[in-house]
N, C-alpha and C positions, 0 to 999 in steps of 0.2 A: 262198837258194841251192837248186836244185832239186837233187834227187838223181835219180840215173837210174831212169827205170823199169825194171821188172824183168818180164822175159815169163816165165808163165808157163805156156807151152805145153806140154802132154806132148809126150813124143816120137811119141807116137802121132798127134794132134793137127798139129804140123809135118808128119810126113810127107803127111798123108792132108788137107790141109789146101786146095789145088786140088780136092781129088774131094768135097771136101762136099757132096751135094745131096741135096734132101729129094724124095723116091722118090714117085712116082707118086700125089702129094700130099696121104698120110697121113704123114708125118715118120719113117717109119723109111727104113732106109738096107736097100739090097738084099742079094744075097745074095752078087754079085761083088762090092760097097763092102766087105762083113764079111770077105770070104776077102782084101781084097788088103792090109788091117790084118795087122801083126805077131804071129804064132802063129795067125793063122784059118786058114790057105791051105789045111789040107785037112781044114776042115770037112765033115761029110755035108750033104747039104741039109734033112733034119729035123733034124739038131744045130746048124744054122745060123738056119733058123725059130727055133726055139726059142730059142735065144741074142737075133733081133733080137727078138723079143717078148717077152721078160723085161728088154732094156736099153730098149726102150719103156716098159715098165708104170715101172721105175726112174725114165727122166726125170719120168714124168707124177706120179711122188711126191716127187719134188724140188725140181720146178717149183711146186707146190703147196702143199708143207712154206714155198719161199721167200715165194710170193706172196701167207701167211698172215703174215709178221711185217712 
């Protein structure tokens, strides 16, 4: 008997799934894409760029950690 597959996508992933694109070939989202995410519509350019850089670094840490397992 097969169980139902659960969809573990977050609300953010569901809302922005069609918008997800790699920007400028560097793997980071753009300020526009960040501002399209719930709760980030009013971030300044400086704050947005810092958030994008931090998210990118976090994704590299998570990727490298998982790759070692």
